[in-house]
N, C-alpha and C positions, 0 to 999 in steps of 0.2 A: 353301471354309473358307480363311480368310485364313492364309498361312504367315509364321510370324514368324522374322526374319533373326536369328540368334545374334550377340551382341555379341563385341568381340575378347577380353575376358576371359574370356568362356565358351569362346570357341574355344580358349585358351591352357589352360583346366582340362581339355578334351577331349582336347587333345593332349598335354599331359602325363600323364594316365592311358593313353594309347595308347602311349606312348613305353616305359610301364613294361614292355608286354609285348613290345617288340622287343628288351629287352635280357634278360642271363642272368648270374648268376655274379657276381662282385665288383662289377660296375657296376650290377646290380639292388639290390645292397645299399646302395650309394652312394646310389642314388635314392630309395631306401626312407628314408634320413636328411634328404635335402634337400627331398623333395617336399613334405611337409605345411608348410613355410615359406612356400613360393613359392604353394601352394593358400591360405594364409590370407592371404597380401599381395593375392592376386587377388581373393578375396572382400571384404576389407574395402576396399581402395583401387581398386574397379574403374576408376574414371577416370584412375587413374595408370598402371595396368598395360596398358591397351589399348593403348596405344602400342608398349610394349615386347613384347607377343606378337604384334604385327602385323611387327615386325623378325625375332622369333625364327622363325616359320613361314616366311617370305620366306626366312631363312637356311638353314633345315632342308630346304628344296625343293633346295636345290643341294649342301648337304654331308650327309655322314652323320651320326649322331645321337651319334657320340663327340665332336665338336666342341661341340655344345649343351651335354653332360654337363660339359665341361672348363669352358666359360663360366661355368656356373651354379655350379660348384663354386668357382672363382677370385671370382665377386662374392659368396658368401655369406663367404668367407675375408676379403675385403677389408672387408666390414661387421664383421665380428668383431674384426677387428683395430684398425678405428675406434672401437668400443664398448669395448675394453679401453684405448684412449689417454685416452677419457675417464674410465674408472674411475682409471686411474693419475694425471692430473691432480687429480679430487677427491681421491686420497688422499695426493698431495703437497703440495696446499694444507693438510691438516689435520695434517700431519707438521711443515710449515713454521711453522705456528702453534705447534704444541708447541716445536720448537728455538727460536723467538723468546721464548717465555714464560719456557723454562728460562734463556735466556741473560741475559735482563732482570733476573729473578731473583738470577742468581748475580752480575751487575755491582752490582746493588742492595747485596748483602753485602759486595761489594769495596769500595765505597764507606763503608759503615758501619764496615768493619774497617781502613779507611785504608791499603788494598792496592793501591796504584796499579799495580805489575807486573801482576798477575791482571787489574785492570780495564782496563789497556790491551788485552790478550787477549781479552776478551771484547766490549770496546767494537768492536774490529776486526773481530770475527766479527758483530756485529750490524750494522756499517755494510755488509759483504758481503751481507748477507741482505736488503737493501735493493733492491729491483729495480722494473720498471716498473708493477708492479701491488700492491707491498706495500710497508708502512712497517715495518720493524723497529724503530727507534730515531728518535724526532722530531728535527728540525733544531735546537730550542733545548736539547732534551736532550743533542744530541752538541756543542753549543758549550759548554755549561756543563761537560761532561766535559774537553773541551779546556782549558778555564780549570782545571780541577782538576788535569791531568796536565801543564798548561804546553806543551801542544801549540799554540804560536801559530801556525807556520807552517800547520799543516793547518786551522786556524780560520780564518785571514786568506783562504786559497785558497778555503776555502768562502763566506767574507761576500762576496768579490769577485764570486761568479757566483750571488749571492742578489739576488732583488727579489720584488716582489708577485705575479708571476706563477708563480715557482719555489713559492712558499708557498701560493699557490691548488693547484697541481697535486697538491702533497702532500696536499691535503685530499681528493682525489678518490680515492686509493688506500685499500687496505683497511688500518686503523689496527691498531696491537697493542691486545691486551686490556687492560682498564683495570688498573692496579697502583699501586704508589708510589715508582716510580723516580724521576719527576720531583720528587716533594715532598721525596724525600731528598737529590738533589743539590742542589736549590735552596737547602734548608735550609743545607747543608754550606758552599756559596760565599756563602750570605748572612752566616754567621758569620763566615766568613773573609775576608770583602771588601777590609776594609784590606790584610791579608795581600796577597790578589791584587793590588790596585792597586800595591803596592810591586814586586810581582814584574813587572808589565808594565813599571814605571819603570825596571827595572835589567834589563830583558830585551834581547838583542842584536837589537834593531828599529830602524828608521828613526823619525824624527818624526813622521811620518804614520802609521805603523802602529801607534805607542804611542797616538797619539790616538784613531785609529779602535776599537783594542782598548777603550780605555778608555769610549769611548760605547757599543761593543756590550754590554759587561759592565753598563753602567748600564742599558740598553736591557732586557736579560734578567732583572736583579733589580730590576726596576720602580722604580729610583731616581729617574726621571725625572719627579718629581710636578709640578714646576710646567711647564705647557705652553708658556708664553710663552718662558721661560729655556732649555727644551730644544731649541723651535724657531731661538732665536737662537744657539745651539752649533751645530746643523747646518748652519745658514746660513753660521756662520764657517767651518766646514769646508771646504764647497762654495768659497766665496770663497777660502782659503788654498790649496786644492788643487783646482783647476776641472777638471783632468785626471786625478784620482785614478781608480783602478780599484775604488775602493769607493764612487762616487758613486750607484751605481744603489742599494745597499742604503740608504744615507743618506735617497735620495729615497723609500724604500718605507716607511721609520719616521718620517718627517716627517707631523707630525699635519696633516691638511687644516684651514686656517685660511680662513676667509671673508675675502677682502680686503675692507676697509669703502673706500665712496666718499671722496673727498675734499669730502663737504658733511655736515654735521648741523646739528640743531636743539638748543636746550636752554631750560629754564626754571629759575629760581632765585627764593627767598623769602629775603630778610634781616631781621634785628634791627640796626638802626644805632643808633650813639650819636655826637653832632656836638657839637662845640666851636666856638664862634665867635672872630675876632678883632676888633680895632678897637672902633668904637663897638658893634656889635652884641653884642661880649662883656659891655659894661655894661649893654645894654638888654636882654638876654634869658639864661635861664638854658640851661643844656645841652639840647641837642635830644635827643629819644627819637624815633623811627620807625620803619616797616615800608616795605620797599622790593622791589620785584616787579619782574624782569628778564624779558625772552623775547628770544633772540639766536638768530642763523645763525651757524655755522661753515663757512668756504669755505678748504679748504686753508690752516690757520694763521690765517687771517684771521676774526676775529670783528667783527660788526657786532650792536649790542644796543640794543633799547628797554626804557626804565625807566621806572618811576612810583613816588613816594616820598609817604608821606603821615605825617606827624610833627606833633609838639606841643612847645610850651614855655610860660613863662610871661614876663611881663615883671618883670626886676629894678629898674626904676626908672619913672617916668612918663617918658612919651615925648610930646613936642609937636610940632606943624607950626609954631609960632607963633600959632595961634589956640586949635584944642582940645588936649584932653588926653588920652591912652590912658593910663589909671592903671597904677599898678605892681601886680603880681600878677594881672593881667589874663592870660585864657589867649592864647595866639600860635599859630596853625597854619602849617605852611609845605607847600606840595605844588609837587613840580616834575614836570614830563616831560623825559627828555631821550633823546638817541642818543649812542653812542660807537662808535668803531672801535678795535679792538686787534688786537695780532698775538702769537702764541705764540713767546716765547722759550725756555720749557722745556715740552715736551710727551712725557713719558714714560709708562711702565705706572703709575706711583704720583702722578706730580704734573703738574700743568699750571699754568703761571704765564705772565702776559702783562699788558702794560700797555696802556692805552686812552686816549683823548683825545675829546674832542667838547663838546657843548654842550647846555643845558637850559633851560626857559621853567619860572620860579619865580614862585610867587604867597606874600606873607607878608601875613598880617592879623589881626584878630579871628575867633574861631569864628563860622559862620555858625548862626543859631538856627534850630529847627526850622518849619515852616510853622505849627503848630499852637500854638506859642508865643503866650501871651497878652499877654506883656508887649512893649511897642515896644522897636526898634532903638534902642541910644544915638545921638544926634545925631553923635558923633565915629567910629560903625564905619567908614562910607563913605570919610572923610578918611584911613584909616590902611590901606587895602587897597592893598598894593604887590603890582607885576609888573615882572619884569625878564626879558630874555636873557642869559646868561652862559658862561663857557666851563667845563669841567669835565675833571678828570684821575683815574684811578685806577691802583691794581695788584691784580690779581686772582690769589689761588693757589686751587686746586683739589686737594683730596686725594682722591684715585680710591680710596674703601674697597671699594667693592661690583663693581668693573668685572668680575671673574671670574664673576660669577653673572647677568651680563645675557645675554639672547640672541643678540643681535647682537654681533660681536667688535668691540671698541673703544667701545662705548658704556659707561657707566659714572655710578653716582650716589654722592654723596659730600658732604663738608664743603666750604663755601667761604668763605673769608676776604677782606677787601677792606679796603685804605684809599684813601681819595680827598680830593680838593679841589674846591670850589666858590668859583669867583671871583663872588660875587653882587655885585649891581649896584643895590641899592636906594638909594644915597645919593642918586641924581638925584631920588629923591623924597622923602628925608627925610635929614638928615645924621646923626639919631642912629641910624639903621639902618645906616650905611654898615660895611662890612667884608666879611670870607670867611667860610667854613665848611671845618674839616678834620673827616672824619669814619671811623669804623672800625665795620666790619658783620661779622656772622657768619651764615651761614646754609644752606641745604640747597640743591644742584643735581642737576638732572637733566639727562644728555647723552645724544642717542642719534643714532647714525649714519644717515645715509640709507642704504637698502638699496642694497648694491652691485649694479651693472648689468653 
C-alpha cells in the first residue's frame, strides 16, 4: 500500500498538538489561547503556512519549546496591533469628517451673521484640517473668504503657488460633504463686489498685486463673461509683468483659444445701387444689381473675384449714327472683376479694407430667350458694348455673429461697400461715356482655414 507523505502544514498541526503535551502550568494556558488561531490559519491557508512550519520545526529541533512559545505570542501581538491601527485610522477618518462638517457649518453662520472675528478662527481650523488625503475647505471657498476678511497677503501667497496641477490634485482628495458654504460666501461677495474692488484699490499692495487681486476676484465671481476681453486682459498682465510670480495662475485660467491660421475664405452676396456720370448719366437711369463675391484672405490681404448682374433703362434715345436704341428700352450690365485689398482695421467687431482691381464689363440690350417668336431688332447687335476698366472699393464688415462660430476667428454678418468703376464704353459709343459709383449692402460669411 502506497504511503502518503504529510505536507508541511499537516506536520505543523501535529507538531502544535504534541507541543501542548510537553507544556504545563501557565505555559499550557497560553498555548490553549493561541493554538486555535494558528490551527485555523494552517487549515485555511496551507500554501502560505507550509514554509512557516518548515522553519518552525527546524528551529525547535535546536531550541527548547519556550522559544517557539515566545515567538508565536510575539507574532500574535504584532498582528493585533496592526489590526488596532486599521481600526483607529477608520475611526479617525469618520471623526475628521464630523469635525469638518461642524466647522464648515459654523463658518457659514459666521458669514451670515457678519462675524469676521469668529469666521477667521474657524477658517484657520479648516485650513489646518486640510491634509494630503482630505480637503476641508475648497480653494475657491478659501479665496472668497480671504476677500471677505481682507487677508490679501494670504490670498496672494496661495495664488502664487496655484496652477492647473494643484487644482487637479485637490480633486483627487476626499471632498467635504455637500453643504451651502460656497453659495453663502459667493452670494455675499457678489452683493459686495463693488466694495471689494474699492478695498483692493486702497489696500497697501503694489500695482501688480492690486491688478492680480482684481483679476482673481472677477474670476471667482464669474464676471469674466467676455472670453476675448478676458484673454486680452490676461495677456496684458503677462506682457506688463513677464516675471510675475502670479503668471502660473494666469496661464491656468486663460481660456484655451484655437490660434487661427493666417488664411481664410469668404463668400458674400450684395444688393447694389449705382449712379452714372457724364454721358451715361443722361443715357441711363440708376442701376440696380446683384453682386456675388468669392474671396481668399491671407495675412490681412484679400483677393476677391466678383460677378455683377444688373439692369437699367434708357433715359433717352441712344444712336451710333445709323441705328437708334430707343428711350425706355431695358439695358443690362454684366461685369466680371478681380480686386486686391488690405485690412487697415481688423478687430473682433469690425473689419475695414480698401481694394483695387479691374473688371470686364458688358452693356447692351437684354438678350431674348431662345423660345421668343419675335425677331431681334436690327439695332441690338450694334449697341452691345464690352470694355475692360479699373475698379476701386472700400469694404466694411460688421462682425455680428463671430462668437457663435465653431472656429475661432470666423464670423458672418453685414457687409457694406462703396466703389467706383471707370467704365470705358466711350470708345464704342460717345453717348455711353462715363463712370459708375455704387453703394451696396449684403451678407458676408468668412471662415478661417483650420489651424495646423
